[in-house]
Structures are given as structure tokens and as C-alpha cells.
N, C-alpha and C positions, 0 to 999 in steps of 0.2 A: 507629483502634483504639488504646487506651491500653495499652501494654506493661506498665506497672507494675500495672495492674489485672489483667491476664492472669497475670503472675507471682504477684501476691498471692493470686489466687483458686486458683491451682495449689498454692501452699504451704498455704493453709487447707485445701484438700481432702486433701492428703497427710497432714496432721496428723490430721484426723478419721478417715480411712480406715485409717491405719497405726498410730496410737497403742495400745500394749498389744494388739497383734493376736493374741497367743498367750496371753492371760490366762485363756482357757477352753478346754477340749478341743473337738474336732471334734464335730459333731452328726450324728445320723442324720436322714434317709437320704442326703440330698444330698451333704453334705461327705464322709461316709464312702465313698460311691461314687466321687467324684472322686479321693480319696486312694488307694483300692484299685487303680484303673485306672492312675493315674500311677505307683504303685509297681511295678506289673507292667511298665510301659513302661521304667522306670528299671532294673529288675532284668534284663529279657530283651533289651532293645534292640529290641523289636519296635514300631516307631513307626507303621508303615502299618496293621496290623491289630491294634488293641489288644485286650487280654484283661483279665478281672477274676478273680483267683484261678485263672489258668490257662485259663479258658474264654473263648470269643469274646464281646466286649462289643459289642452292637448297639444299645444303648439310645440314646445321643447321640453326635454327632460329637466328635472329640478335641482341638479346638484348646486349650481350657483345660487338658485333661489333659496335652497336650504341654508346655505352659508350666510346669505343675506338676512334671512329670518333669524338665524342664531346671532348675528351681529345686532339686530334689533333688541334681542333679549338682553344683551350686554350693555348697549350704549343708547337705546332708544331709537326712534325712527327719525333719522336725519339723512341729509345728503351725504354726510361723511360716512355714516355706517352702511349706507346703501352701496357706496363705491368701494368701501375698504376690503371686503373679501376678495372680490375679483382683482383689485389692484395688487393686493399682497401675492396672490397666486401668480399673477402675470409677471411681477418682478422676479419671481424665482426662476424664470426662464433664462435670465442673464447668467447666474452662476451655473445653470444647467448647461448653457452653451459652452462654458469653460471646461466643464467635466466631459462633455461630448467631444470637444476638440482634443482633449487628451486621449480619449479612447480611439479616435479615428485617424488623428495625425501622428500620435505617438511622440509628440514634442510640445514643449511648453510654449514656444514663441507663437506658433500657428494657432494654438488654443486661446492664447491671450488676444490675438488680433481678431479672431472670429467673434469672441465675446464682446470686444470693444466695438466692432462694427454693429453687432446686434443691439448693443446699449444705445448707439447713437442714431438708430433709425427712428425718425419722427413718427411714422405710423404705428410702430411697435410700442412706443411709449404712450402715445396719445390714446390708442384704443385700449391699451392695457389699463389705463386709469378709469375707464368708463365701466359702468355697471352693465357689462355685456358678457357674452359667453366666449368671444373669440380670443381674448387674452388668455383665459384659462385653457382653451383648446391648444394654443401655441405652447404654453408650458407643459401640458400633458404630452404633446408631441415631442418636445425636447427630451423630456425624461424618459419617454418611450424609446427614443433612439438610443439614449444612454443604456437603458436596460438591454436593448437589442444588441449593442456593441459588446456588452458584458457577457451576453449569452454565448458569444463566440468562444469564450474561454471556459465558462461554467454554465452548463445547460440549466442548472436550477434557477437561473435568472429568468427563465421563460415564464415562470408564474408571475413575476413582476410585470413582464410585457403584457400578460393577460389581464392583470389587475388594472394597469394603466389604460388598456384598450377598453375595458369595461367602464372606467371612469370617464373616458372620452365619450363613449356612447351615452353615459348618464349626464353629460354636459350638453352635447349637441347631436345626439342620435346617430344617423347614418354616416356622419363625417368620420366615425371610427373605421369605416370599411376602407376608403382609399388610403388612410393613414396606416392601417394594418397591412394593406397590400404593399406599401412602400417598405415597411419594416421587413416583411417576409421576402420581398424581392431583393433587398440588400443582403439578407442572409443567403439567398439562393445564389447570388453572384459572388459574394465574398467568402462565405463559409458554408458551402452546400452540405457538408457532412453533418452539420448541426441538425438539419431538417430530416435526416435519416434516423435520428434517435427517438425512440418512443417517449422517453422522458420529457423531451421538449414539448411534444404535443399534448401530453398529459398536464404539464404545468401550464401551458398556454390556455387550455380549455378551463382547468380549474381556477385560474386566476380571473377569467372573465365572469365567472358565476356571480360574485357579489354584485357587480354592476348591472348584469343582465337580469338579476332577479326582480328589480323594479319593473322592468317591461313585462315580465310574466304576470306580475300582480295586476298591472293595467289591463292586460288581455283578459284575465279572470274577471276583473271588475267591470270593464266597459264592453268587452267583446269586440265585434267588428267595428264599432264606432271608434275605438282607439286606433285600429289599423287604418281606417279611412282618414281620420282626422289628423293623426300624427305622421304615419309613415308615407301615406299617398299625398294628401293635400299640402302638407308642410315640408316634405322632403323630396320625394320622387317627382312630384309635379313640376319642380323647379328645373328639371332637365328638358321638359318639352314645352313649358309655357312660362309666362312672366308671373311670379308670385312674390309680392312684397318687394319688388325691385324695379328694374328697367331692362329693356332689351339692349343689346350692344353687339359689336362685331367680335369675331374670335380673338382679335388682338387687344381686346378691351383691357385685360389685366396687365399685359406688357406695357401698354400705354400708361396704365395707372402707376406702374413701377417706375416708368421714366419720369413722371411728374412728381412722384412723392418720395422716392428713396435716394434723393441726392444728399451728400456728395457720392455716395458709394455706388450709385448706378453707373457712374463714369467708369468704374473698374470692373463692373459686372460682366460685360461681353468678353473682355480680355481674360476674366477669371474663368468663364465658361470654356473658352479655347484651351486655357491651361488645364482644366479638369479633363477635357477630351484627350489631350496629349498624355495625361497621367492617369488614364482610366483604369490602370491595374492597381492603383493605390486605393485604400479603403475610403478615404475621404472623398475621393473623386467619384467613386461608385455611388456613395450615398448622396452627394450633391447632384449628380446627373439624374439619378432615379427620382429623388424627391422633387426636383424642379420639373422634370419632364412629366411624371405621372400626375402630380397634383395640379400643376398649371394646365396640363392637357384636359383634366377632368372638368375643372371650373370653366375653362374657355369653351368647352363643348356645350355647357349648360345654356339654356335660353335665358334664365334669369341671371342678371348681372348686378351684384351688389359689391361695393368697394371693399368691404372687410372680408369678403370670401378669400381674398388673396393672402391673408395673414399667415397661414401655415406655410407659404412659400418662403417667408423671411428667414427661418433658421437654415434653410439650404442656401439661400441667397448669402447670408453671413459666412457660411462655410466656404463658399466659392470665392467671395471677395477676400476673406481672411487669409486664404491660402495664397492668393495672388499678391496681396500687399506684403505678406511675409517674405516673398521673394524680392520685393522691392527693398524691404528693410535689410535683407541679407545681401544687398547689392548684386543680386543675380539678374536683375532687370535694369537696363538703362533706358529711362524714359526720354521721349522726344521733347524738344524745346516747346512744341506747340501746346503741350499740356499747360505750360505757364500762361499762354494766351487764353486758354479756356477758363481758367480760374481768375485771370485777370478780368475777363468779361463778366464773370459771376460777381466779382468784387464791384464793378461798376453798377451792376443790377442791384446789389444790396444797398449801395450808396443811393441810388435812385429811389429804392423802396423806402429807405429811411427819410429821405427828403419828403416824399409824398405822405407817408403815414404820420410822420412826426410833426412836419411843419404845415402841411396843407390840410390833411384830414384831422389833425389835432389828436391823434391817438398816441399820446406821449409814452404810455406803457410799452408799446411796440417799438418805440424809438430806441429804448435801452436794449431790446433783444436784437434789433437790427444793427446796432453799433457793435455788439459782440460779434455778430455774424460777419460784419464788414471787416473787422480787425482780424478774424480768423481767416477769411478768404484772402485778405491782403498778405498776411503772414505766409499762408500756403503758397501764394504766387511767388513771393520773394524767395523762399527756399527751393521752389521748383526751378526758378530761373537760375539759381546758383547751383543746381544739381545736388542738393543736400536732402538726404533721406528724412531729416527732421521735419519736413513738410507734413509727414504723417502724424507726428505728435501734435503739431499745431492744428491740424484739421480735426483729429479726434477730440482733443481737449476743448477746442473752441466750439465744436458742435454740441458736445455734452453741455457745456456752460450755456449755450444758446437755447437748448431744449429746456433745461431747468429754468432759465429766465422766462421762457414762454409759458411754462406751467404756472408761474406765479401770476400771470396776467389772466384776465377773463377771456382771452382770445383763443386759448387752446382748444376750447369746445366750440369752434367757429360756426357750427350748424345753427346755434342759438341765435346768431345775428340775422339768419334768414327766416326766423320765426315771425309770424304776424303779430304776436303780442307776448309779453312776459306773463307766464302763468301764475306766478306767486301772488301778485296783487289782485288778480281776478279771483284766485282761490280764496284769499283772505276775505274778499267781499262776500262770497258764497258762505263761508264759515261763520261770518259775523251775523248775517241776516236770514239765512234759510233754515227753518226747522228741519229735524231729521226725516219727518214723514212726508215731505213735499219733493216732487220731481223738479229737476232742473234741466233746461235745454238751452243750447247756445246757437246763435244764427251764423253758421258757417258750414262748409261742405264736409269737413272731416273732424271727428272728435280728437281730442288730445289726451293721451293716456296720462301725461304728467299733470294735466288739470284735474283728472279723476283722482290721481294719487294725492296731490296737495290739498284738494278740497275734501277728500274723504268720502266722496260719493260719485256715482256715475252721472256724467253730464253728456248727454247725447247731442250730436250736431244735426241740424236740419235747416233748410232754407227758411227765411223769415215768414213766407206764406204758410208753411207747415206749423210754425210756432203759433200763428193766429188761430189755426184750426185747433190746436191743443188747448189754447186759452179759452176758446168758445165751448169745447166739448168736454173737457176733463173736469172732474170734481174730486178733490178740491183743485182749484186752478193751480197750475204749475208756476214756478219762478222761471223767468226768462232772461238770458243774457243776450241782449240785442245791441248790434253796432250802433253807436250813438247817432251816427248820421242817418240811420235807417229808422230810428224811433218814430220820426214824424210820418213815416210812410205806412205804418201799420195801425190797425184799429183794435185797441185793447181797452174796451170799456171798463172802468172801475179799477184800473191798475194803479199801483203805487210805486213810485221810484224810490229805490233804497240807496243808490249810490253809483258811482262811475269809477272805472279803472281800465287803463290801457284801451281807451276808445270803445269800451263796452259799458252799457248801462244795465244794471240789474233791476228788473221790474217784477212785480208779483202781487198777489192779493194782500190786502191789508191785514197783517197778523203781527202779533208781538212775539218776540223771540229773544231770550237771554241765553247766549251760548253756555255760560258757566253753570246754568241750571239744568241744561240738557243732560240726560244720562249718557255717559260715554261708553258705548259698546265696545269700542276699540280705540286706542290712542291715535291721535291725528299726527301727521308728520310736522316736524318743526319747520316753520317758515323763516 
């Protein structure tokens, strides 16, 4: 193994994952949820039985929330410290892919290309930067596969397999089951003699105990409520009903890969054919098993959420890495029509640059699209000339394009679809609402990031319900009402405190000085 390559890949991944990590606010629902739970842990010191806004949190296990709360202790409550732990862990998947490649390919070149493919997959980088659980799951999976590969030579590595499976369970619960099945299926196919050794199973079971001990504590503390709330409603129910996502056809995730994993999706079908032909080799066994089992599991589930496909990407990178290694070694002669495909993509990038840069006025995207256009044009040129250097241009250019995108506010593009920016509204609440007053907002769904930034629960209800609260509650609550709806409601005796993002804050006539209010818990930095 080349240590310089290992170090270089680590540095490149840290740059892509950490650059301008806090240049956009947290997003709903996932980042807001992690931040709320971590803030409760930070403020209460209740690490074993986490809460969200003071209520028991049974949705997901708390490993990422623990790490985020620890970051709050070190650097305060900010967007940067909220995302930092998950981003750091996610970045470690890149050097992990290099180590894994060494183990299953047994050669340097294929290990390099697999890691480089993984490094330049936009969904991997983007989701890894978010305060979510999925990037950490991918890193845990990659290093679980490394430990599994090492177990073929030394059975003592089975305890590391168990430890990582326990940590995966502590990150996202039952996802450890299909990932563990993939690891065991690989050993059964590639090195079945390992599974016959008692030491393997002893090490595997003992390794899982630290991670699984938290689940035992929850069962003892909450009893059947934990089983129903965590295992059934939040995990198993997703297989037969839509929970927190959307319905979709069985090919939903293949379709997602097609639209989001370019340019490497172009080589993926040929890579799968190559893996089938070489299915006696370790890397092919792992690639086919991982892709088939996990893609099959999530495709059969009723609930479809885009980031569920994240654990497929390590196997995707192995598949593509093996195939483009053959191209680099001149074992594959590509047809001339490949140049036409990338030429078409070049024209598309030029069109996107004209639209976003000159028409829509999003000049920051213009720089990203300029790099992308030059990358695709260079790739087309070398493909036309039958030069393998097109892979260098393609990989280096896509890495630079991804890094450039991460320096803009557009990498977290879901925020562009939000009804309003939460920070100005949260600032309005923090400035005028005393701690002992309720706050409600006139919309259909609450926003967890608004709860986080304002430091309080802000429930969402229709404007008619807010009128009822105003008339029935004592003391009267504060209301965030859409400015255009303010004239449509009857709120006798209300006082207008301010406006932000098309919302007006109204409430009873009270005086409040934020600095004089007792701080039970630090508020996030806006």
C-alpha cells in the first residue's frame, strides 16, 4: 500500500468535505432534527436517553447526535460544529475505499481508481457534508468491509467486524442487518472456511456488545414503548407503508443513480458486466453481492427516500474502478461514440452556464459550470483521439467542479425550495418573545430548523387555529402570521413586533429584553 496515496486521498477528501461547511444554514428535516437532539444533550447532560425539545427521542440511535453535542462543548452551537462531526467521519470513507481496494483487488491501480471514483461522486460528497446519519453509515460500511476482507487472513479481525456492526446499529438502527448480511455473504462465497471457526463467531458477537448495550438500556428504561417507537414505527414500518418519504416504483433508486452519479454511471453497466465475467475474483463477489442485496432491499421497501441509496456507492465505486482500470491498462478499446456522448454533455454544460450565469444571474454557478465544461470538453477531445488520459481529465475536473460547487450556497439546494429562510424569522422571535410565552406559526408543517435557531418549539397551525389560541389562551401566545393574511384574522389587542421573510410577529403587549432573560441553555449562533 502506498502511504503517499493514502495521505493524499485523505487530504483531498477533507478539502471537499469541509470547505465552507457553514456557508448555508441547516436544512429541514434531517439536519434540524440532529441539531435539536444534540442541543438537548449538550444542555441537559442526558447522554443515555436523548430528548428533542424535552421529549423522549426514539427515532434514531444517538451516535451522530453524541458527536455533535461533543462538538458543541468544544466550539459552541453553530452551523459549523453541527456539521463537523458527520463531515469528518464521512470523509474517512475515501481512504477507506483505497484500503478496501487493496484488500479485494490485490493491486495498487484498481484501489486508486476505486477511491478516486468514490471521491468524485457528487451525492457522496454532498450528503457527507450534511449533519445526517447516512455519510457516517457509508464510512462504517466501508471500514466494515475492510475488516471483513482482513478476517479472511486473520480471524481475530472478526471482533472489529462486530464492533463496526454495533456502531452502525448505534448510528441508524436496523440498517446494520442488511450490511452485516452482505459482509457474511461475502465471506460465505469467498472464504467459507472462516465461518467454520468458532473464534470468528465469538469475536463477532463480543464486538457487537458495546454498540448493542445502548439498545438494552433503552428497553429497560422505556420498555415496549421503545420497541414500538423505534423498531416498528421508524424502521420496520417503512417496508410496507410510506414513512417520512414518498412512494415510488421498484426502479426508483436505479433511476436516482442514473441522474445523480454521472459521469461514472456511464461506465457502471459495463462494470457490472465485467464483474459478472470475473465473478471468481474477490472484488467482483463483493461488488455483485453488495449491489444486489442492498439495492434489492431498498427497492422492495414502500418508503422511497433519495439518501437510502448511499450504501450502494462503495460497491458502485468498486465496480466502476475495476472497469476503468482495464481502460487505463489498455485492455479495453472504447468505441468512437463515447466521444459523441461526452460531446453532448459538453454542449449541455455550456447551455447550463449560459442559463444560470447570464440569464438567471447566478454568477457563482457560472464558475462551477465553466470548470465542468472544460472538463467535459477535454474528456471528449482525448476520447476522440483514443487517449487514456481522458480519465485523468475527467477525474481531476470533476473533483475541482465539486469543490467549486461546495464553495457556493447552491450545494445544499433543497434550501432554495423552502418557503422562507429560517434565520431572520428566528432572530425576530429571539428578540421579542419572552421565554414563558408560546409561539405558533401559520403554515401546515413545523420547521425543526426554526425550532433550533429560535431556541424554542414553534408549532404550525392554520390561521383559523391561531385565532382560537389567541382568544382562549392565557397568557396570549405570540403568532407568526403570513403578512398577507394578517388583515384576514381578528386578533383584538394585538401588537405588531416586526416582519421577516413575509411573516409578521404579533403578540400581547409585553416588554422583553433578551440580554436580561436567564439563559437556561445557549442559543445557536445566527
